[in-house]
C-alpha positions in Angstrom: -48.3 -33.1 -16.9 -50.1 -29.9 -15.7 -49.8 -26.5 -17.3 -47.3 -25.0 -14.9 -44.9 -27.9 -15.3 -45.2 -27.7 -19.1 -44.6 -24.0 -19.1 -41.6 -24.3 -16.8 -40.0 -27.0 -19.0 -40.7 -24.9 -22.1 -38.9 -21.9 -20.5 -36.1 -24.3 -19.5 -35.8 -25.5 -23.1 -35.8 -21.9 -24.4 -33.0 -21.0 -21.9 -30.9 -23.9 -23.3 -31.4 -22.9 -26.9 -30.6 -19.2 -26.1 -27.4 -20.1 -24.4 -26.3 -22.5 -27.2 -27.2 -20.1 -30.0 -25.8 -17.1 -28.1 -28.7 -14.9 -29.4 -28.0 -12.4 -26.6 -25.3 -11.9 -24.0 -25.6 -14.5 -21.2 -26.5 -12.0 -18.5 -29.2 -10.5 -20.7 -30.6 -14.0 -21.3 -30.6 -14.7 -17.6 -32.5 -11.4 -16.9 -35.1 -12.2 -19.6 -35.7 -15.6 -18.1 -36.1 -14.1 -14.7 -38.7 -11.6 -15.9 -40.5 -14.3 -17.9 -40.9 -16.5 -14.9 -42.3 -13.6 -12.9 -44.7 -12.4 -15.6 -46.1 -15.9 -16.2 -46.8 -16.3 -12.5 -44.6 -19.3 -12.0 -42.7 -17.4 -9.2 -43.6 -14.3 -7.2 -41.8 -11.0 -7.9 -39.9 -11.4 -4.6 -38.7 -14.8 -5.7 -37.7 -13.4 -9.1 -35.4 -10.9 -7.5 -34.2 -13.2 -4.7 -31.1 -14.1 -6.8 -29.7 -10.6 -6.3 -29.6 -11.1 -2.6 -28.8 -14.8 -2.7 -25.9 -16.2 -0.7 -24.0 -17.2 -3.8 -24.2 -13.8 -5.5 -23.3 -11.9 -2.3 -20.3 -14.3 -1.8 -19.1 -13.7 -5.4 -19.2 -9.9 -5.1 -17.2 -10.2 -1.9 -14.7 -12.6 -3.4 -14.2 -10.3 -6.5 -13.3 -7.4 -4.2 -10.9 -9.6 -2.1 -9.4 -11.0 -5.3 -8.9 -7.5 -6.7 -7.2 -6.4 -3.5 -4.9 -9.5 -3.4 -3.9 -8.8 -7.0 -3.2 -5.1 -6.3 -1.3 -5.9 -3.1 1.3 -8.0 -5.0 0.4 -11.3 -3.3 -0.4 -12.9 -6.6 2.9 -12.1 -8.0 4.7 -13.9 -5.2 2.5 -16.9 -5.6 2.9 -17.0 -9.4 6.7 -16.9 -9.0 6.6 -19.9 -6.7 4.3 -21.9 -9.1 6.4 -20.8 -12.1 9.5 -22.3 -10.6 7.8 -25.6 -10.3 5.7 -25.7 -13.5 8.1 -24.5 -16.1 7.1 -22.5 -19.2 5.3 -25.0 -21.4 1.6 -24.5 -21.7 0.5 -28.2 -21.0 2.9 -28.6 -18.1 1.8 -25.3 -16.6 -1.9 -26.3 -16.9 -1.4 -29.7 -15.2 0.5 -28.2 -12.3 -2.1 -25.4 -11.8 -5.0 -27.9 -12.2 -3.5 -30.3 -9.6 -2.8 -27.4 -7.2 -6.3 -25.9 -7.6 -8.0 -29.3 -7.4 -6.1 -30.1 -4.2 -7.0 -26.8 -2.5 -10.6 -27.3 -3.5 -10.7 -30.4 -1.3 -10.9 -28.2 1.8 -12.0 -24.8 0.5 -15.2 -23.6 -1.2 -14.9 -23.8 -5.0 -15.6 -20.1 -5.5 -12.8 -19.1 -3.1 -10.3 -21.3 -4.9 -11.0 -19.9 -8.3 -10.9 -16.4 -6.8 -7.4 -17.2 -5.4 -6.1 -18.8 -8.6 -7.5 -16.5 -11.3 -5.1 -13.6 -10.7 -2.2 -16.1 -10.5 -3.2 -17.7 -13.9 -3.6 -14.3 -15.5 -0.2 -13.1 -14.3 1.6 -16.3 -15.3 0.1 -16.5 -18.8 0.9 -12.9 -19.4 4.5 -13.3 -18.3 5.0 -16.4 -20.5 2.9 -14.9 -23.3 0.6 -17.9 -23.3 -3.2 -18.0 -24.0 -5.2 -17.3 -20.9 -8.2 -19.0 -22.5 -6.2 -22.3 -23.0 -5.2 -22.5 -19.4 -8.0 -20.9 -17.4 -10.9 -23.2 -18.4 -9.0 -26.5 -17.5 -8.0 -25.0 -14.1 -11.5 -23.7 -13.5 -13.0 -27.1 -14.2 -10.3 -28.7 -12.0 -11.5 -26.5 -9.1 -15.0 -28.0 -9.5 -13.6 -31.6 -9.8 -11.4 -31.2 -6.8 -14.4 -30.2 -4.6 -15.3 -33.9 -4.6 -12.1 -35.0 -2.8 -13.7 -34.5 0.6 -17.2 -34.2 2.1 -16.5 -30.5 2.8 -15.1 -29.4 -0.6 -18.5 -28.4 -2.1 -21.8 -27.3 -0.7 -23.7 -30.2 -2.3 -21.6 -32.7 -0.3 -21.9 -30.8 2.9 -25.7 -30.8 2.7 -25.7 -34.5 1.7 -24.8 -35.6 5.3 -27.7 -33.5 6.7 -30.1 -35.1 4.3 -28.9 -38.6 5.2 -29.4 -37.9 8.9 -33.0 -36.7 8.1 -33.5 -40.1 6.3 -32.2 -42.0 9.3 -29.1 -43.1 7.4 -25.5 -43.0 8.5 -23.5 -39.9 7.3 -20.3 -40.3 5.3 -16.9 -39.6 6.9 -14.7 -36.8 5.6 -12.8 -38.8 3.0 -15.5 -41.2 2.0 -15.9 -39.5 -1.4 -12.1 -39.4 -2.1 -11.9 -42.3 -4.5 -14.6 -40.7 -6.7 -13.1 -37.2 -6.5 -9.6 -38.4 -7.2 -10.7 -40.4 -10.2 -12.7 -37.6 -11.8 -10.0 -35.0 -11.1 -7.2 -37.2 -12.7 -9.4 -38.1 -15.7 -10.4 -34.4 -16.1 -6.7 -33.3 -16.2 -5.8 -36.1 -18.6 -8.7 -35.2 -20.8 -7.4 -31.6 -21.3 -3.8 -32.7 -21.5 -4.5 -35.0 -24.5 -7.5 -33.3 -26.1 -7.3 -29.7 -24.9 -5.9 -28.6 -28.2 -9.0 -29.8 -30.0 -11.8 -28.8 -27.6 -10.5 -25.6 -26.0 -11.3 -22.2 -27.6 -8.9 -20.7 -30.1 -5.7 -19.2 -29.0 -7.1 -15.7 -28.6 -4.7 -13.8 -26.3 -6.0 -10.9 -24.3 -3.8 -7.8 -24.6 -1.2 -7.1 -22.0 -0.5 -3.4 -22.2 3.0 -3.7 -20.7 4.1 -6.7 -22.9 2.7 -5.1 -26.0 4.4 -1.8 -25.2 7.7 -3.6 -24.6 7.5 -5.6 -27.8 6.5 -2.5 -29.8 9.4 -0.5 -28.4 12.0 -3.2 -29.1 10.6 -3.6 -32.6 10.4 0.2 -33.3 14.1 0.8 -32.4 15.3 -2.5 -33.8 16.8 -3.6 -30.5 18.3 -7.1 -30.4 16.3 -9.6 -28.4 18.4 -12.7 -27.7 19.6 -12.9 -24.1 22.5 -15.1 -22.9 23.5 -15.8 -19.3 27.3 -16.4 -18.9 29.4 -17.6 -16.0 32.8 -15.8 -15.5 35.3 -18.5 -14.6 38.8 -18.1 -13.1 40.3 -18.5 -16.6 38.0 -16.0 -18.2 39.7 -13.1 -20.1 37.0 -10.8 -18.8 38.3 -11.2 -15.2 39.3 -7.9 -13.5 38.3 -5.8 -16.5 35.9 -2.9 -16.1 32.7 -2.8 -18.1 34.1 0.1 -20.1 37.4 -1.9 -20.8 35.4 -4.8 -22.1 34.2 -2.7 -25.1 30.9 -4.6 -24.9 29.1 -2.1 -27.0 31.8 -0.5 -29.2 33.2 -3.8 -30.4 30.3 -6.2 -30.0 27.1 -4.2 -30.1 25.9 -5.8 -26.9 24.1 -4.6 -23.7 24.9 -5.8 -20.2 21.5 -6.1 -18.6 22.5 -7.4 -15.2 25.4 -8.7 -13.2 24.8 -11.4 -10.5 27.1 -12.4 -7.7 25.6 -15.0 -5.3 22.1 -13.9 -4.5 22.9 -10.2 -5.2 22.0 -8.8 -8.6 22.8 -5.4 -10.0 21.1 -3.9 -13.0 22.8 -1.5 -15.5 26.2 -1.7 -13.7 28.4 1.4 -13.6 30.9 1.7 -16.4 33.8 1.2 -13.8 32.4 -2.0 -12.3 35.0 -4.7 -12.4 34.2 -8.3 -13.4 35.1 -11.1 -10.9 35.2 -14.9 -10.9 31.9 -16.8 -10.3 29.8 -13.8 -11.4 27.0 -14.3 -13.8 26.5 -11.8 -16.6 23.2 -11.4 -18.4 23.8 -9.9 -21.9 21.5 -9.0 -24.7 22.3 -8.7 -28.4 22.4 -10.5 -31.7 23.2 -14.2 -31.4 26.3 -14.1 -33.6 27.7 -11.1 -31.6 27.0 -12.9 -28.3 28.9 -16.0 -29.5 31.8 -13.9 -30.7 32.0 -12.1 -27.4 31.8 -15.4 -25.4 34.6 -17.0 -27.5 36.9 -13.9 -27.2 36.6 -13.8 -23.5 36.3 -17.6 -22.8 32.8 -17.3 -21.2 30.7 -20.3 -20.2 27.1 -20.2 -21.5 24.6 -21.0 -18.8 21.3 -20.4 -20.6 19.8 -18.8 -23.7 16.5 -16.8 -23.8 14.5 -15.6 -26.8 14.0 -12.3 -25.1 14.6 -10.7 -21.7 11.0 -11.1 -20.7 11.6 -14.9 -20.4 14.3 -14.4 -17.8 12.9 -14.7 -14.3 15.6 -12.5 -12.8 14.7 -9.7 -15.2 10.9 -9.8 -14.6 11.0 -6.5 -12.6 12.9 -4.7 -15.4 11.8 -2.9 -18.6 12.9 -0.9 -21.6 11.4 2.6 -21.5 11.3 5.8 -23.5 12.1 9.0 -21.7 11.7 12.4 -23.3 13.4 15.7 -22.5 10.5 18.2 -22.3 10.7 21.9 -23.4 12.3 24.3 -20.9 13.7 21.3 -19.0 16.7 21.6 -16.7 18.0 18.5 -18.4 18.6 20.4 -21.7 22.2 21.4 -22.0 23.5 18.6 -19.8 25.1 15.3 -20.7 24.2 11.8 -19.7 27.5 11.6 -17.8 26.6 14.7 -15.8 23.2 13.4 -14.9 24.9 10.1 -13.9 22.0 7.9 -14.9 23.9 4.6 -14.5 25.6 5.5 -11.2 22.7 7.2 -9.4 19.7 5.3 -10.8 21.1 2.0 -12.1 19.4 2.6 -15.4 21.3 1.9 -18.6 20.9 4.4 -21.6 20.9 2.3 -24.8 19.6 4.6 -27.5 19.2 8.3 -28.2 16.7 9.7 -30.7 17.0 13.3 -31.9 14.5 14.1 -34.6 15.2 11.8 -37.5 18.6 10.9 -36.1 19.3 7.7 -34.1 22.4 7.6 -31.9 23.7 4.3 -30.6 26.8 3.3 -28.7 28.5 5.6 -26.2 26.6 8.9 -26.2 27.5 9.8 -22.6 29.0 13.1 -23.6 26.2 14.2 -26.0 24.5 17.3 -24.9 20.8 16.7 -24.4 18.2 19.0 -26.1 14.5 19.5 -25.6 12.6 16.9 -27.6 15.3 14.3 -27.3 14.0 10.8 -26.6 16.2 8.4 -24.6 15.6 4.6 -24.6 16.8 3.2 -21.3 16.8 -0.2 -19.6 16.6 -1.0 -15.9 14.5 -1.9 -12.9 10.9 -0.6 -13.1 11.2 1.1 -9.7 14.5 2.8 -10.8 12.9 4.1 -14.0 10.0 5.5 -11.9 12.5 7.3 -9.6 14.4 8.7 -12.6 11.1 10.1 -13.8 10.1 11.5 -10.4 13.5 13.0 -9.5 14.3 14.5 -12.9 12.4 16.3 -15.6 12.2 13.3 -17.9 8.7 12.5 -19.2 8.0 8.7 -19.2 6.4 7.7 -22.5 6.2 3.9 -21.9 3.7 2.1 -19.7 5.2 0.1 -16.9 3.6 -2.7 -14.8 1.5 -1.4 -11.8 3.6 -0.7 -8.7 3.2 -3.4 -6.0 1.8 -2.4 -2.7 4.4 -1.9 0.0 4.5 -2.4 3.8 1.9 -4.5 5.4 -0.7 -4.4 2.6 0.1 -7.9 1.2 -0.3 -9.2 4.7 -3.7 -7.5 5.1 -4.8 -8.9 1.8 -3.9 -12.5 2.7 -5.3 -12.1 6.2 -8.7 -10.8 4.9 -9.0 -13.8 2.6 -8.0 -16.3 5.2 -10.3 -14.8 7.8 -13.2 -15.2 5.3 -12.3 -18.9 4.9 -12.0 -19.4 8.7 -15.5 -17.9 9.2 -16.9 -20.3 6.6 -15.2 -23.3 8.3 -16.7 -22.1 11.7 -20.1 -22.3 10.1 -20.9 -18.7 9.3 -22.9 -17.7 6.2 -20.8 -17.8 3.0 -21.9 -14.4 1.7 -21.5 -12.8 5.1 -18.0 -14.2 5.5 -16.7 -13.1 2.1 -18.3 -9.7 2.4 -16.6 -9.2 5.7 -13.3 -10.0 4.1 -14.1 -7.5 1.3 -14.9 -4.8 3.9 -11.5 -5.4 5.6 -9.7 -5.1 2.2 -11.4 -1.7 1.7 -10.8 -0.4 5.3 -7.1 -1.3 5.1 -6.8 0.9 2.0 -5.8 -1.9 -0.4 -8.9 -1.2 -2.5 -10.0 2.4 -2.6 -13.8 3.2 -2.5 -13.7 4.3 -6.1 -12.3 1.0 -7.2 -15.0 -1.2 -5.6 -17.3 -1.1 -8.6 -14.6 -1.8 -11.1 -13.5 -4.8 -9.0 -16.9 -6.5 -9.5 -17.7 -8.3 -12.8 -21.4 -7.3 -13.0 -22.0 -9.5 -16.0 -21.3 -12.5 -13.7 -23.5 -11.1 -11.0 -26.5 -10.7 -13.2 -26.0 -14.1 -14.9 -26.3 -15.9 -11.6 -29.0 -13.6 -10.2 -31.2 -14.3 -13.3 -30.8 -18.1 -13.3 -31.4 -18.7 -9.6 -35.2 -18.1 -10.0 -35.3 -20.8 -12.7 -34.2 -23.3 -10.1 -36.9 -22.0 -7.7 -39.6 -22.5 -10.5 -38.3 -26.0 -11.2 -38.8 -27.0 -7.6 -42.0 -25.0 -6.8 -44.0 -26.2 -9.9 -42.9 -29.9 -9.5 -41.0 -29.8 -12.9 -37.9 -31.2 -11.1 -39.8 -34.3 -9.8 -41.6 -34.8 -13.1 -38.2 -34.9 -14.9 -36.8 -37.3 -12.3 -39.8 -39.7 -12.7 -39.6 -39.4 -16.5 -35.9 -40.5 -16.6 -35.8 -43.1 -13.7 -39.2 -44.9 -14.0 -38.5 -46.7 -17.3 -35.2 -48.1 -15.9 -36.6 -49.6 -12.7 -36.2 -53.2 -14.0 -32.9 -52.5 -15.8 -29.3 -53.3 -14.9 -27.9 -51.6 -11.8 -25.2 -49.8 -13.7 -27.7 -48.3 -16.1 -29.8 -47.0 -13.2 -26.6 -45.4 -11.8 -25.9 -43.7 -15.1 -29.5 -42.4 -15.2 -29.2 -41.0 -11.7 -25.9 -39.3 -12.5 -27.3 -37.9 -15.8 -30.4 -36.6 -14.0 -28.3 -34.8 -11.4 -26.1 -33.4 -14.1 -29.1 -31.9 -15.9 -30.6 -30.5 -12.7 -27.4 -28.7 -11.7 -27.2 -26.8 -15.0 -30.2 -24.7 -13.9 -30.4 -25.2 -10.2 -27.6 -24.7 -7.7 -25.7 -27.8 -6.9 -27.1 -27.7 -3.3 -30.7 -27.3 -4.6 -30.3 -30.2 -7.0 -28.9 -32.4 -4.2 -31.8 -31.4 -1.9 -34.4 -32.3 -4.5 -32.8 -35.6 -5.7 -31.4 -37.3 -2.6 -34.7 -38.2 -1.0 -36.0 -39.3 -4.3 -33.1 -41.6 -5.2 -33.1 -43.1 -1.7 -36.7 -44.1 -2.1 -35.8 -45.6 -5.5 -32.9 -47.4 -3.9 -35.0 -49.0 -1.2 -37.6 -50.1 -3.8 -35.1 -51.7 -6.2 -32.7 -53.1 -3.6 -29.8 -50.8 -4.5 -27.8 -49.2 -1.6 -29.7 -46.0 -0.9 -26.6 -44.3 0.5 -24.6 -45.1 -2.6 -27.3 -43.6 -4.8 -27.5 -40.5 -2.6 -23.7 -40.0 -2.8 -23.9 -40.4 -6.6 -26.6 -37.8 -6.9 -24.7 -35.4 -4.7 -21.4 -35.9 -6.6 -23.1 -35.6 -10.0 -24.6 -32.3 -8.9 -21.0 -30.9 -9.4 -21.1 -32.1 -13.0 -21.7 -28.6 -14.5 -19.3 -28.0 -17.4 -21.4 -27.4 -20.5 -22.9 -24.0 -19.6 -21.6 -21.1 -17.6 -24.3 -21.5 -15.0 -22.1 -22.9 -12.2 -20.8 -20.1 -10.1 -17.2 -21.1 -10.8 -17.8 -21.1 -14.5 -19.6 -17.8 -14.4 -16.7 -16.3 -12.3 -14.0 -17.0 -14.9 -16.2 -16.4 -18.0 -15.4 -12.8 -18.5 -11.7 -13.1 -17.5 -11.2 -15.7 -20.3 -13.6 -14.0 -22.7 -15.4 -17.2 -23.1 -18.7 -17.8 -24.9 -21.4 -20.3 -24.0 -20.4 -22.5 -27.0 -16.9 -22.7 -25.6 -18.3 -24.4 -22.5 -20.4 -26.8 -24.6 -17.4 -27.8 -26.8 -14.9 -28.3 -24.0 -17.3 -29.5 -21.3 -19.6 -31.7 -23.2 -17.4 -34.7 -23.5 -16.0 -34.1 -20.0 -19.5 -34.3 -18.6 -20.0 -37.7 -20.2 -16.6 -38.9 -18.8 -17.7 -37.5 -15.4 -21.1 -39.4 -15.5 -19.3 -42.7 -16.5 -16.5 -42.4 -14.0 -18.7 -41.4 -11.0 -21.2 -44.2 -11.8 -18.4 -46.7 -12.1 -16.8 -45.7 -8.8 -20.1 -45.9 -7.0 -20.8 -49.3 -8.6 -17.3 -50.6 -7.5 -17.0 -49.2 -4.0 -20.4 -48.1 -2.7 -23.1 -50.5 -4.0 
């Protein structure tokens, strides 16, 4: 072993130790490694900074901007509703459905594009269901990598494999030749997290959702009841043909009518003179005992019970909000009835606070004063209109307003155009950066938002590690490691050699791109295959597939992409991905042994 190889391997070992011990932030570690490689002369200064202009890094910046635009445009909310209707609200079931969906999409789309598409969806769904983003995001992110092995175009390492085979005068693989391996590793990966996720995934640390937190705080502060019942009004119901006011919903039962649904039409905060009709569905909030008493008195049929209104999918665009009457406001001296909040804005006043005094019930004829705070319930957009068209000051944060008009269309079109350009053979970074430019030009992402859309920690993590892969290849350290692992096994059992090849590729891909690891290893393992009488194409496929086995460190671009979003540490990847990597090596080697050797 010459000095350059020894020095490169020493830097590699130091990198591993720093990542595991988390002595510094991961992006700082990557930058320090990049500088060390340059100062030791293992790579040139140009090679040291080549990561900043690399295809992968440019692509990730473009994807982050597109993803920010898709989230802002409201596209992700529509997708999350669709998936939520299929997956249900249980964490494990949601994770399985999302993992299967993401894995399937990865079969025909670049991994980084898939995680960019699913990350906002996962974030929105976990926030809505009050689940831990960290418990769901990592399994889905890993499923994206696993699903890339379903076809020969799902990951860059498999795309380049066929080019390498042609160079070696071997037949290339057809599109679905790798499907048995990809399907097996994807299913075993999903099952692994389904049964053992509770033990290996990071602690249930929930990232704050400003809207949910403000809603929960408001409900708690004013001691509002939280149970929500959905009832059906039958033809024999005593509520039939009564008005909301005649039902004495609040005065006798201390209940709030949140919404009234008839067919596909739903009205929030119905007017006091609205009459109830057969086959309508009423959504009412209050204490459970009061709800049951009301249902018994009026012969209502219970359809469903919710712990709070946030769980009800038909109420997801509604909120409780605090509105204050400011000094010298035109509202002072007027009553709620005169303002006609229910009739004009479909917003329901539920609570009035005046100094230390709290007024509940029917306060429609109370004269408002400056400083009064009104707790209301209704659609978010209606509350915004009430704030805009009156002097009320909104004290509660509401979810961001969705983009209107053609902006969701432009966001989707920009993303799909990027994917189409990649399929047509254009450069990955150029394609995604073009999509990002369209998102900005269309006005979805404003120029001032571009820099906040990019997670610079991820950018510098990848930029700093790419030079390490260059040093591994340039100094011969990669070939040295390959010989070190493979040579002692030349006379061993075939399956043991397969395991060694898979392990070697798995090690390489932690610090080299999966494409670079494939380029280095495929010619080498084909030579070994010819020497030992083991199918060279099978060994080449195993090396390429195993180059996707990157789960124990955040060095794969997909892992790096979702690291900040999930607030993960390097040790989280090691704990969750360590055993998965061993499963991957065994399953991939077994499938190659059974079907390709």
